[in-house]
C-alpha positions as CSV (number, residue, x, y, z in Angstrom):
1,M,100.2,173.3,68.8
2,K,99.8,169.9,69.9
3,N,101.4,167.0,68.2
4,T,99.2,164.4,66.9
5,P,99.3,161.2,69.3
6,I,100.0,158.2,68.3
7,R,97.9,156.2,65.8
8,G,96.3,152.9,67.1
9,V,93.3,151.7,68.9
10,G,91.6,154.4,70.6
11,L,92.6,157.3,68.7
12,L,90.0,159.3,69.1
13,F,90.5,159.1,72.9
14,V,94.0,159.9,72.7
15,G,93.5,162.7,70.6
16,V,91.4,164.4,72.9
17,M,93.0,163.3,76.2
18,A,96.4,164.9,74.4
19,L,94.5,168.1,73.6
20,A,93.0,168.0,77.3
21,F,96.5,168.3,78.7
22,A,99.5,170.0,78.6
23,V,103.0,169.4,79.3
24,P,104.7,172.0,81.2
25,A,108.2,173.1,80.2
26,T,109.7,172.2,83.7
27,A,113.8,172.3,84.4
28,A,115.4,169.0,84.0
29,P,117.0,168.4,87.4
30,D,120.6,167.2,87.1
31,P,121.4,163.6,87.2
32,W,122.9,162.1,90.5
33,P,127.0,162.6,90.3
34,T,129.2,159.8,89.2
35,T,131.6,158.4,91.9
36,N,134.0,155.7,92.0
37,K,135.7,157.3,89.0
38,G,138.3,155.3,87.5
39,V,137.3,152.0,89.1
40,W,134.4,150.0,89.3
41,P,132.6,149.9,92.2
42,L,131.5,146.8,94.6
43,G,129.0,144.2,92.7
44,I,125.5,144.1,94.1
45,F,125.9,140.2,95.1
46,S,130.1,141.2,96.8
47,K,129.4,139.8,100.4
48,A,131.4,143.0,101.6
49,N,128.7,145.1,99.7
50,L,125.8,143.1,101.4
51,A,127.9,143.3,104.8
52,K,127.7,147.2,104.8
53,P,125.2,148.5,107.6
54,R,122.5,150.0,105.9
55,P,118.6,151.3,106.9
56,K,115.9,148.5,106.2
57,P,113.7,149.7,103.2
58,P,110.1,150.8,103.9
59,W,108.8,148.3,101.6
60,D,110.4,145.2,98.9
61,M,109.0,144.8,95.4
62,T,110.4,141.4,94.7
63,G,107.7,139.6,92.9
64,T,106.4,139.5,89.3
65,W,104.2,142.7,88.4
66,T,103.1,143.5,85.2
67,M,101.9,147.3,83.9
68,K,97.9,147.9,83.9
69,N,96.8,149.7,80.9
70,Q,94.7,152.9,81.3
71,P,93.9,154.3,78.2
72,E,93.9,158.1,80.1
73,T,97.6,157.7,80.3
74,G,98.5,156.3,76.7
75,G,98.2,152.7,77.6
76,F,101.3,150.7,76.6
77,N,102.5,154.3,75.0
78,F,103.0,157.7,77.0
79,I,100.3,160.9,76.6
80,P,99.8,163.4,76.2
81,L,103.0,163.9,74.1
82,P,105.9,166.8,74.8
83,T,106.9,169.5,72.5
84,F,109.2,168.1,70.0
85,K,112.1,170.0,68.5
86,P,112.2,170.5,64.6
87,E,114.0,167.4,63.9
88,A,111.8,165.0,66.6
89,Q,108.8,166.8,65.3
90,K,110.4,166.2,61.5
91,I,110.6,162.6,62.1
92,Y,107.5,162.1,64.1
93,N,105.2,163.7,60.7
94,E,107.6,161.1,58.5
95,Y,105.9,157.9,61.0
96,L,102.6,159.6,60.7
97,K,102.4,160.0,57.3
98,A,103.5,155.9,56.5
99,T,100.9,154.9,58.9
100,D,98.2,157.2,57.1
101,E,99.6,155.3,54.1
102,G,99.4,151.7,56.1
103,K,103.3,151.5,55.6
104,A,105.8,150.5,58.4
105,Y,108.3,153.4,59.5
106,R,111.6,151.9,61.3
107,D,109.9,149.6,63.1
108,D,113.2,148.2,64.5
109,T,111.9,145.7,67.2
110,A,110.1,144.3,64.4
111,H,113.7,143.3,63.2
112,C,114.9,142.4,66.7
113,W,116.6,145.6,67.9
114,P,115.6,145.4,71.9
115,Y,113.3,147.8,72.9
116,G,114.8,149.4,76.1
117,M,114.2,152.1,78.8
118,P,111.3,153.5,78.5
119,R,109.6,150.7,76.7
120,W,110.5,147.7,78.4
121,L,108.1,149.4,81.0
122,T,105.0,149.1,79.3
123,R,104.8,145.9,77.4
124,V,102.3,143.2,77.7
125,W,104.4,140.9,79.3
126,P,105.2,140.9,83.0
127,I,108.2,141.9,84.7
128,Q,110.4,140.2,87.6
129,F,111.7,142.2,90.3
130,M,114.5,141.0,92.9
131,Q,115.3,142.8,95.3
132,Y,118.5,142.9,97.4
133,P,119.7,145.4,100.2
134,T,122.5,146.3,97.6
135,G,120.2,146.6,94.2
136,I,117.2,145.3,92.5
137,V,117.7,142.8,89.3
138,A,114.4,143.3,86.9
139,V,113.9,140.9,84.1
140,Q,110.9,141.3,81.6
141,G,109.7,139.2,80.0
142,L,109.8,140.6,76.5
143,F,113.1,139.4,75.3
144,N,114.5,138.3,78.9
145,S,115.8,142.0,78.6
146,V,117.2,142.8,82.1
147,R,118.1,145.9,83.7
148,Q,119.8,146.6,87.4
149,I,119.1,149.5,89.6
150,Y,121.9,150.0,92.0
151,L,120.7,150.9,95.5
152,D,123.6,150.4,97.4
153,G,124.8,154.6,97.7
154,R,126.6,154.7,94.3
155,G,126.4,157.4,91.7
156,H,126.3,157.1,87.9
157,T,129.1,154.7,86.3
158,D,131.8,156.7,85.1
159,P,131.9,157.8,81.7
160,D,134.8,156.2,80.5
161,L,133.5,152.8,81.7
162,L,130.4,153.2,80.5
163,E,128.9,151.7,77.8
164,P,125.7,153.5,76.4
165,N,122.8,150.9,76.5
166,Y,119.3,150.3,76.0
167,N,118.1,150.2,79.6
168,G,120.9,152.7,80.8
169,D,122.6,152.8,84.2
170,S,120.0,153.5,86.9
171,V,120.7,154.0,90.6
172,G,118.1,154.6,93.3
173,R,117.4,155.1,96.8
174,F,114.3,155.4,99.1
175,E,113.2,158.8,100.0
176,G,110.5,158.3,102.9
177,Q,108.1,155.9,101.2
178,T,109.3,156.4,97.7
179,L,111.8,154.9,95.8
180,V,113.6,157.1,93.2
181,I,115.3,155.9,90.1
182,D,117.8,158.0,88.1
183,T,118.8,156.7,84.6
184,I,121.0,157.9,82.5
185,G,124.0,156.4,79.7
186,F,121.7,155.4,76.9
187,T,122.5,154.9,73.4
188,A,120.2,156.2,70.7
189,K,121.0,153.8,67.9
190,R,117.3,152.4,67.0
191,H,116.3,152.9,70.0
192,W,113.1,154.8,70.4
193,I,110.3,156.0,73.0
194,T,107.8,154.8,70.5
195,H,106.9,154.0,67.5
196,G,108.1,157.6,65.4
197,I,109.6,159.3,69.0
198,T,113.3,159.2,68.6
199,L,115.2,159.8,71.8
200,S,119.1,160.8,72.1
201,D,121.9,159.6,74.1
202,Q,121.1,162.6,76.4
203,L,117.9,161.0,77.9
204,H,117.5,161.2,81.3
205,I,114.7,159.9,83.4
206,I,113.5,159.8,86.5
207,E,111.2,157.6,88.0
208,R,109.4,157.7,91.6
209,I,108.0,154.4,92.4
210,K,105.6,154.2,95.6
211,M,104.1,151.3,96.7
212,A,100.4,150.7,98.1
213,P,99.5,149.8,101.4
214,D,98.5,146.5,100.3
215,H,101.4,146.0,98.6
216,Q,99.0,144.9,95.9
217,S,100.1,147.4,93.4
218,F,102.5,150.3,93.2
219,T,102.7,153.5,90.7
220,D,105.6,154.7,88.7
221,E,105.8,158.7,88.0
222,I,108.1,158.8,85.1
223,T,109.8,161.9,84.2
224,M,111.8,161.7,80.8
225,I,114.3,164.9,79.8
226,D,115.5,164.8,76.4
227,P,116.9,168.5,75.2
228,V,117.8,167.3,71.5
229,N,114.1,166.2,71.4
230,W,111.6,167.8,73.3
231,V,110.8,171.1,75.5
232,G,111.3,170.3,79.1
233,A,109.5,167.0,81.2
234,W,107.1,164.8,80.0
235,K,106.2,163.0,82.4
236,N,103.6,160.0,82.3
237,T,102.6,157.7,85.1
238,K,101.8,154.2,85.2
239,T,100.4,151.7,87.7
240,Y,101.3,147.9,88.1
241,V,99.4,144.8,89.8
242,S,100.7,141.6,91.5
243,V,100.9,138.9,89.4
244,N,102.3,136.3,91.3
245,D,100.8,133.6,90.0
246,L,102.8,134.3,86.6
247,D,106.7,133.7,85.8
248,V,108.9,135.7,83.6
249,V,109.9,132.1,81.0
250,E,112.3,132.8,78.3
251,S,111.5,134.7,75.2
252,Q,113.6,134.8,72.2
253,C,113.3,137.0,69.8
254,L,114.4,135.8,66.3
255,P,114.3,136.9,62.8
256,D,113.1,135.0,61.1
257,L,110.0,134.2,63.0
258,D,109.4,138.5,61.8
259,D,109.7,137.3,57.6
260,N,105.5,136.4,57.4
261,I,104.8,139.8,59.4
262,V,103.1,141.8,57.5
263,G,104.5,146.0,57.8
264,A,107.7,144.1,59.7
265,F,110.0,145.6,56.5
266,D,109.7,148.9,55.2
267,E,112.4,151.3,52.8
268,N,113.3,152.9,56.2
269,Q,114.5,149.7,58.4
270,A,118.2,150.7,57.0
271,K,118.3,154.2,58.2
């Protein structure tokens, strides 16, 4: 049976959509290989790296973009849900029970823990992308969280050098008109896919970004694999629209500002 979808606005619609679609248990692709084992590659802005000859990319996503809220794909969440493994299902059931009782459940972001990927992609704040021949630097309006996507041909960072983090280790390349981004290297500490849906350090995210011909929007097909928490590949597609009349400005999360938010604190927050 499908998992009960995320509670909130549009619960009935989300429930119908979750029942209407099934998430196929497809085989998980292997992460891109690690390169330069034991050494750091040249930085994105290294003159030697920038000077290397490279094919011109088919498009440039430099600009400010915001996610289009589409209820049919879960809006700011991800639906339909996958089939959870037992422990993940238990945690999700605890979240649903707490929600039914009007209680908060492990709302770590209310305590200023990072949203991280994939929620980094789905906040109401805009994202500013700066594309260079060697990589993309992106700043999320929420908490000014920075993500770097390497396009210089490197593989993933040597695990002996990589410190797991919330946005992961992202490498990408253009395959025709599509930008493919492969991300691993996540920390699981107080890191959630969304409310009540946990992730592990084995989370692997593949994005396939396609730019519209008028360069005013793009789609991001997101595939998430986490063999610890759910079965098969969990897929979702989000659409982003250009908002180049907006800038990303300083945004900090200050714990004392959350003191007066009803439901920000609960008995599970220390877990």
